[in-house]
C-alpha positions in Angstrom: -12.2 70.0 37.9 -12.8 67.8 41.0 -11.1 64.4 41.1 -12.3 61.3 42.5 -10.2 59.5 45.1 -10.1 56.1 43.6 -11.6 53.5 41.2 -12.0 49.8 41.6 -12.9 46.2 40.6 -15.9 44.2 41.8 -14.9 40.5 42.0 -12.8 41.7 39.0 -13.9 45.1 38.1 -11.7 48.2 37.5 -11.5 51.9 37.7 -9.1 54.8 38.0 -9.0 58.5 39.0 -8.0 61.3 36.6 -5.0 63.6 37.0 -5.3 67.3 36.1 -4.6 66.9 32.4 -6.4 66.8 29.0 -9.2 64.3 29.1 -8.6 63.1 25.6 -4.8 62.9 26.0 -5.1 61.1 29.3 -7.5 58.5 27.9 -5.2 57.8 25.0 -2.1 57.4 27.2 -3.6 55.3 29.9 -2.1 53.1 31.3 1.3 54.8 31.3 3.0 52.1 33.4 2.1 48.8 35.2 -1.2 48.8 37.1 -1.7 47.1 40.4 -4.8 45.1 41.2 -5.1 45.0 44.9 -6.9 41.9 46.2 -7.9 42.0 49.9 -7.8 38.2 50.4 -5.1 35.5 50.5 -4.0 33.8 47.2 -6.1 30.9 46.0 -9.5 32.2 46.9 -12.3 33.3 44.4 -11.3 36.9 44.4 -7.6 36.1 43.8 -8.6 33.7 41.0 -10.8 36.3 39.3 -8.1 39.0 39.5 -5.6 36.7 37.9 -8.1 35.7 35.2 -8.8 39.3 34.2 -5.3 40.7 34.8 -3.6 39.0 31.7 -6.6 40.1 29.6 -6.3 43.7 30.6 -2.5 43.5 30.1 -2.8 42.3 26.6 -5.6 44.6 25.6 -4.3 47.8 27.2 -0.5 47.3 26.6 0.7 47.4 30.2 1.1 44.8 32.9 -1.8 44.4 35.4 -0.1 42.9 38.4 -2.2 41.2 41.2 -1.1 42.1 44.8 -2.7 40.3 47.8 -3.2 42.6 50.8 -5.3 40.5 53.2 -6.2 41.5 56.7 -8.6 43.6 58.7 -11.7 42.1 57.0 -10.5 43.6 53.6 -10.0 47.1 55.2 -6.2 47.0 54.9 -6.1 46.4 51.2 -8.9 48.8 50.6 -7.2 51.7 52.5 -4.0 51.0 50.5 -5.9 51.8 47.3 -7.7 54.8 48.8 -4.2 56.3 49.9 -2.5 55.5 46.6 -1.9 58.3 44.1 -5.2 59.0 42.2 -3.8 58.3 38.8 -5.6 55.1 37.8 -2.7 52.8 38.3 -3.9 51.2 41.6 -7.1 49.3 41.3 -9.2 47.4 43.9 -10.9 44.1 43.4 -14.1 44.5 45.4 -16.0 41.8 47.3 -19.1 41.6 49.4 -17.0 42.5 52.5 -16.5 46.1 51.2 -20.3 46.6 51.3 -20.6 44.9 54.7 -17.7 46.8 56.4 -19.4 50.3 55.8 -21.9 49.4 58.5 -20.0 46.7 60.5 -17.1 49.0 61.5 -17.9 52.1 63.5 -14.7 53.9 62.4 -12.8 53.5 59.1 -10.2 55.7 57.7 -12.1 56.0 54.5 -15.6 56.2 53.1 -15.9 53.3 50.7 -18.7 54.8 48.6 -17.2 58.3 48.6 -13.6 57.4 48.0 -14.0 54.7 45.5 -15.4 55.1 41.9 -16.9 52.0 40.2 -16.0 50.9 36.8 -17.4 47.5 35.9 -19.1 44.6 37.7 -17.8 41.2 36.5 -19.3 38.2 38.3 -21.6 37.3 41.2 -20.6 34.0 42.8 -23.2 32.0 44.6 -22.7 30.5 48.0 -23.9 27.1 48.9 -25.1 25.8 52.2 -23.6 22.4 53.1 -24.5 19.9 55.8 -22.9 16.7 56.8 -24.3 13.7 54.9 -25.6 12.3 58.2 -27.8 15.3 58.8 -31.4 14.4 58.6 -32.4 17.3 56.3 -31.7 17.0 52.6 -33.3 20.1 51.2 -33.6 23.7 52.2 -37.2 23.4 53.3 -36.4 20.3 55.3 -33.5 22.1 56.8 -35.6 25.1 57.9 -38.3 22.8 59.3 -35.6 20.9 61.4 -34.0 24.1 62.6 -37.3 25.5 63.7 -38.0 22.3 65.6 -34.6 22.5 67.3 -34.0 26.2 68.0 -30.4 27.1 68.9 -29.4 23.5 68.8 -27.7 23.7 65.5 -24.4 25.4 64.7 -23.2 27.1 61.5 -19.7 28.0 60.7 -18.3 30.9 58.7 -14.9 32.4 57.7 -15.1 34.8 60.6 -17.3 37.3 62.4 -18.7 39.8 60.0 -17.3 37.9 56.8 -19.5 37.4 53.8 -20.2 33.8 54.6 -21.3 34.9 58.2 -23.5 37.7 56.9 -25.2 35.5 54.2 -26.2 33.0 56.7 -27.5 35.7 59.1 -29.6 36.8 56.1 -30.8 33.3 55.7 -31.8 33.3 59.4 -33.7 36.5 59.0 -35.5 35.3 55.9 -36.4 31.9 57.3 -37.0 32.7 60.9 -34.6 30.0 62.3 -32.3 30.4 65.3 -28.8 28.8 65.2 -25.4 29.3 66.9 -22.7 31.0 64.9 -19.2 29.5 65.1 -16.6 31.8 63.5 -13.4 30.5 62.0 -10.2 32.3 61.0 -10.3 32.4 57.3 -12.0 30.9 54.6 -24.3 53.7 46.7 -23.7 55.1 43.5 -20.0 56.1 43.6 -19.1 59.5 42.5 -18.5 58.8 38.8 -19.6 62.3 37.8 -16.3 63.5 39.2 -14.5 61.5 36.4 -14.4 62.6 32.8 -15.7 59.2 32.0 -12.9 58.4 29.3 -10.7 56.3 31.6 -13.6 54.8 33.1 -14.9 54.1 29.5 -11.6 52.6 28.4 -11.3 50.2 31.4 -15.1 49.4 31.4 -14.9 48.5 27.7 -11.8 46.4 28.3 -13.3 44.5 31.2 -16.6 43.9 29.4 -14.8 42.6 26.3 -12.9 40.2 28.6 -16.3 38.9 29.9 -17.4 38.3 26.4 -14.2 36.3 25.6 -15.2 32.5 25.4 -12.2 31.3 27.6 -13.0 33.7 30.4 -16.7 33.0 30.2 -16.0 29.4 30.4 -13.8 29.7 33.3 -16.2 31.8 35.3 -19.1 29.4 34.4 -16.9 26.6 35.8 -16.7 28.5 39.1 -20.5 28.8 39.2 -20.4 32.5 38.5 -23.1 34.8 37.0 -21.6 37.4 34.7 -22.5 41.0 35.6 -20.7 43.4 33.1 -22.7 46.5 32.3 -21.8 50.2 32.8 -20.1 52.0 35.8 -23.5 53.3 36.7 -24.8 49.8 36.9 -22.0 48.7 39.1 -22.5 51.7 41.4 -26.2 50.9 41.8 -25.2 47.3 42.8 -22.8 48.6 45.4 -25.4 50.9 46.9 -27.9 48.0 47.1 -25.4 45.6 48.6 -24.4 48.2 51.2 -28.0 48.9 52.2 -28.8 45.2 52.3 -25.8 44.2 54.5 -26.3 47.2 56.6 -29.9 46.1 57.5 -28.7 42.6 58.3 -25.9 43.9 60.6 -28.2 46.2 62.5 -31.1 43.7 62.8 -28.8 40.9 64.0 -26.8 43.3 66.2 -23.5 42.1 64.8 -20.2 43.8 66.0 -16.7 43.6 64.5 -14.2 41.7 66.7 
């Protein structure tokens, strides 16, 4: 039986790889020890909050501790590689963000193939980004902003959390869609996966646990407070989303000719 390399979370999703053992027995005994949820950003951000929201739920439901571990750096590549290189036993999970889809195209050489080496389990939430301007800025609505930017090409700046980050890419997408020209000021901070390689029973157990958590009123309320739109669904649904996001951001990167620093 072929084994997948890893499994993962998407803004709080989870998955795991199977060892060479009875499928039924493995599903019944998982997890056999504490599970790490690797978050590729610093503590306090939305991904970290989501992991710490879902972790206790999974701990209580599955009978083992789900411990959040922050591994920031490298545009999320450091933490992602740590999961790819971990033993494929389902006890090291990755909380996936938009950056994982972006990096497939942004970086010429990575030590892993995100879509090939990571198996999806469950999507949890899609968090909207908001464009903000200074109160003194003359435009108060998106159409007004576009009109003003077109009348003043390359005279406006937009800030992001860094070159190639999600906030950068999202505004580049906005530029492509609206036809405006602005100057980027980066700051420091701020594909169906191969699920057929799994038996599907660990996948199913984690997917069910995560989706049940998303149905819990307290978790739903907390995510709603964050402005999140619940995803849930099957591993295949999540895999489809990953493929679509990877393709979308790949097109933005190539069209805008963005390079990793």
